[in-house]
N, C-alpha and C positions, 0 to 999 in steps of 0.2 A: 512752309516747309513740311515735309512728311515723307512717308514711305508709300510707294506705288503698290496698292493692295487691291486693285481692281482686277477682275478676271472671271472667265467662265469655264476655261478648259484646264482645270487642275490648278497647279501653283501659278500665281501671277508672274508675268514676265517682269524682269528687273526686280525680283524679290530681294528685299533688303537694301535697295538703292534709295537714297534720298532724292526727292523730287522737289524742285523749287524754280521760281521765276526770279531772275535777277534784273533789276533796272539798269539799263545802259543808255548812253546818249542815243536818242532817236527811237527808243523802243524798249523791249524786254527780251531776255533770252530764257526760254524754258529749257530745263536740263534735268538729267538724272546723273547721279554720281555715287560711287562706292569704291571701296578698296583702300589700300595703303601701299606705299612704295613709289617707284617712278611714275610720273604723271603722263597720261596720254589722253588727248582730245580726239574723239571719234566723230567725223562729220559725214552725214548721209548725203545721198544724191536725190535726184528728181525721179519720181514724184513722191518719195518716201518722207517719213519723219524720222526722228531719232530712234523710234522703236524698231527700225529695220535691224539694229544691232542687238536685238534681244537674245540671240543665240551665241553671239561672239563676246559681247561686253562682259557678261558674268564670268566667262571662261578667263578673260584677261584679268579680271579682279581676283579670281581664285588663284591665279598664277603669281600674284604679288604686285599688281599694278594699281595705281589710283586711276580710275577710269571716269571720264567726264563725257557725257553723251547729250549734246544739245539738239534741239530743232534749229536748223539754219534760220537766220533772221528772215522773217516773213513766212516761213514754212511752219506747218503744224501750229503749235501754241505760242511760238515766238513772234513778237510784233516788230515790224519795221516801219519806217516812215512812209507816208503816201508817195506814190510815184511822181517823178518830175519828167519833163520832156527829154532831158539828157540821160535819164535812167541812172544817174549817179547814186541815188540812195540805195540801189540794189546791186551796185557793182561788187565785185569780189573784194576790192579794197575796203569798201564800207562795211561789208559783212564781216570781213576779217577784223576790223577795228572793234566792232561790237562784241565779237566773240572774245577778243583779247581783253576787253574791259570786263567781261564776265569772269574770265579766268583770273584776272588780277583781283577781282572782288573776292574770289575764293582763296586768294593767297598764293596762287601758282604763278611764279615769275619766270620759270623756265620749264619747258615741257615738250614732248613729242606730239606730232599731229598726224593723224591718218584721215585721208579724205577719199570718198568714193564718188565717181560720176561728177555731178555739179559741185559736191562738197570738196572734190579734189582740186577744183580751181580756187576755192577759198583757201584750202590748205596750201596750195602753191603760192598764192599771193601773200599769205601770212608768213611763210618761210622766206620768201624773197625779200619782203619788206622788213622783217624782224628776225634776222639771224641771231641776235643776242637773246631772243626769247625761245625760238623754236630750235630744239636740240637735234631732232631727227624728223624726217618727214617720209610718210608712205603715201603714194598716190596710186589709186586703184581704178583701172579701166579708163585711162585718159592719156591724152597727149596735149600739149599747149593748144589753146584756141587758134592762134595764128598758124600753127602747123596743120591743123585741120583745114583751115580756110585756104591755105596755099596748096593743098593736095586735093582739091575738089575734083572728083571724077563723076561720070554718070552713075557709077555704083554707089559712091558716097551720097550723091544727091537723092538717089532712090531710097536708100536705107535711113538717111539722117535728115529727111526732108522736114521733120518737125522743128529743127533748129530755125528754119527760115519761115515756117508757118507761125511759130510762136512769136517771132519778131514782128509780125504784122500788128497794126493797132486795132484794138477792140474786138475784131472778129474771133480770135481764138478764145477769148473769155466766153463769148456767147455760145460757141460750138461746144466747148467742154462742159460748161455749166448746164447746158440743155440735157445732157445725159452723162454724168460723170462715170457711172458704172460701165456704160457702153464704151466710153472713151478709154478708160484705163484698165479695165478688166482684171482687177486683182483676184488672186486665188487664195482663199483663206487657208486651204490645206497646205499649200507651199509656203505661204508667208507666216503661218501661225495665226490662230483665230484672233488673239488679242491685238497683235500687230496689224492684222487686216482691218479690224474694227477701228483702231485709231487712225489708220491711213484713210479709211473710207469716210470717216467723219471730216477729216481735213479736206478731202476732195470736194466736199459739198459746200465749202466756205468760199464765197466770192473773194474775200480778202486774201485767202491763201492762194487761190488760183491766179489772181492778179499778181501777187508777189512772185510766184513761180515763173510766170511769163515775163515779168520784168527782169528776172534773173537772166533769161535767154536774151532779152533785148539789150541788156547791159553787156552780155557776152559778145555780141556782134559789133558793139560800139566802144564804150569806155574801156571794157576789159581787153578787147583786142588792141586798143591804142596803148594801154599800159604794158602789155607784153611786147609790142613793137618798140616802145621806149626802153624797156629792159634790154632787148637784144641790141638796139642801136648803141646803148651805153656799155655793152659788154657785161652786164650784170648776170650772175649765175648763182645757183644754189650752192652754198658752201658746206651745208650740212650733209651727212650721209642720207642718200635717197634710196628708198625701196620702191620699185615699180612692179605692181602685180596686175595681171590682166586675166579675164575670163576666157578660157580657150574655146568655150562653146558660144561665145558672143562674136562680134564681127570686127573688133578693133584690129587684131592681128591680120585678119584677112584683108582688110582695107589698106593697112599702112605698113605691114611687115612687123618686124621686131620693134616694139615700142622703145626698148632700151637704146637702140641706135639713134632714135630721135631725142630722147631725154639726155643723152650724153653731150648734146650740144647746149644743154641748159644747166648741167650740174657737174660738179667736180668729181663726185663719187656716186655713181648710179649702179645699182644692182637690182636683180629681180628675176621673175619667172612667171609662167602662166599657172593659173589655178583651174583645175578641172571643174568647171561650173558654168552656169549661165550668168547673165549680167549681174544679178543681185547676189553676189558671192557671200555676203554676210548672212543671208538667209539660206542659201543653197549649199554652201560648203564651209560652214563656220569652223569646223575642226581644222581643216587644211589652212584656212585663212588665219586662224588664231595661232597655229603653230608657226607660220611664217612671220607674223607680226611679233610674237613673243621672242622669237630668236633674234630678230632685228632690233627690237626695242630693248630687250634685255641685255644686249651687248654694251649698253651705256654709251659713253662718249670716248671710251678708251680707243686710241688708234690701234689698228691691227687686230681688233677683236675678231673672233671666229665668225665665219659666215655660215648660215644655215645650209645644210646639204640641199642641192638643187638650185641654189642662188648663185648667179655668176656676177662677179664684180666688173666694173669698168676697168679697162687696162690703163 
């Protein structure tokens, strides 16, 4: 346990955050945490680590939240089990359970969850499986996996082809690890130098690359089946749900208003677009933090005020 004090470009990112590794069944969860007040768990997407939140997490902590920022299981410095043929160790349910174990080890029994990209699927699964633990959920740049797959068009296949390439056995690992910089093309100026350096180190790890690919393989198999089972059983998110999407990315272009889709999965869905490219925590941290703080700060009181620009489900 300690404080993240590494850095080259001025003050270190996550200055004042405690950094630790927590043992959980099947691995460890590497995380940063700081603040006091209502607890929020921030989950990153592919191909980032928890450091993608370096511009947003300190703002939330300064606004009076307890902020926990892990690397997803298998990503970054978090360890997950070896892959299996059914991809179950890297399913969103398995990742959710490991993160829950870490949160419980920290003494957090009820908290809000925010997930972006692949982290949004872990957040969705955690909220669906554990409504007694997850008080509120914010999902960024996503719709359910089954909704993606049932809306496949030539445009989707052309722009999201990586979903299906990553699901292939062995070949994606060889292609990516042959030239990680050429494959992912991270921009240190846009990402921030320290965030970029942490991400770049992770991209060179065969363990991390394999785990990230297993995340996608699980998505098209076990995770899809879990969502189909939810829908067949009529299970829905009962917590307040905030849906945010990047207006300069392609989610809305491909699928229309994401809220119209999420209202089939949640009792109380609200949200709006963020003027950003896909990595909104890096590109639009102020607008994102404002939206999250307004939503999370409302607590669990029914009828709490909605942030301007957020429209609620009828």
